[in-house]
Every structure is written in structure tokens, then in C-alpha cells.
C-alpha positions, -999 to 999 in steps of 0.1 A, spaced: 0 0 0 13 34 -9 1 69 0 10 100 -20 7 137 -14 -10 160 -39 4 195 -30 -5 211 -63 -40 194 -65 -31 179 -99 -45 145 -89 -74 160 -71 -84 179 -103 -79 149 -125 -100 127 -102 -129 152 -103 -129 158 -66 -118 194 -64 -143 217 -47 -140 246 -70 -157 277 -58 -178 271 -27 -176 301 -4 -172 281 28 -135 270 25 -125 300 5 -138 324 32 -114 309 57 -84 308 33 -86 272 21 -80 272 -17 -82 240 -38 -98 219 -12 -108 184 -22 -142 169 -14 -145 141 11 -141 109 -10 -128 74 -11 -113 58 -41 -103 21 -44 -76 17 -71 -65 -17 -83 -36 -20 -108 -39 17 -117 -76 15 -124 -104 31 -104 -125 3 -93 -147 21 -67 -152 58 -60 -177 76 -37 -179 113 -30 -196 123 2 -214 154 -10 -247 170 -15 -241 195 -43 -269 218 -31 -263 216 7 -228 203 14 -204 201 -15 -174 192 7 -191 162 22 -184 172 58 -220 166 69 -222 132 52 -190 114 62 -209 81 66 -208 77 28 -171 71 30 -167 54 63 -153 18 64 -186 3 75 -202 16 43 -175 9 18 -157 -23 28 -187 -45 19 -190 -28 -15 -153 -32 -22 -155 -69 -12 -183 -74 -37 -162 -58 -65 -127 -72 -56 -130 -109 -52 
């Protein structure tokens, strides 16, 4: 397992999880914040991806973390990755 940083948001933008212009993070000086998401990648391919957002109410996904918690995603990944 490997973890990588994304200091320039290049991956975040390419993955479609950049929160572009919501005034919340921008108002407190957070630029190029990513949405709350989980992505399962196998051999360089995205196998499973969930974004915890409500585009009208909570684009960052802060109020809906249950969408990306282990209890929610592990069973789905087990179904996909056998």
C-alpha cells in the first residue's frame, strides 16, 4: 500500500474531486480543497469511488461522512474485488 501527497492538486483535479468555488472554505483561506471521498484503485484503475457530497447543501461532504466510512465501503469493495 502506498500513500502519495498532492500538494499542487493535480491528482485532485484529474480525479474530479476538487471543490472549485464554494464560499465556505474560500472564506477561511482554504484554496483548492478536495471533497471528502474514497477511491479504491487496483492496478492503476479506479474500481470504486464515492464522493460524500450533497451538491446543493454540502459540496465538501463534511456533513455526510458516513458515505465514505469503512462500515459503508468495505462490503462494497469486497463485492467488487473478489
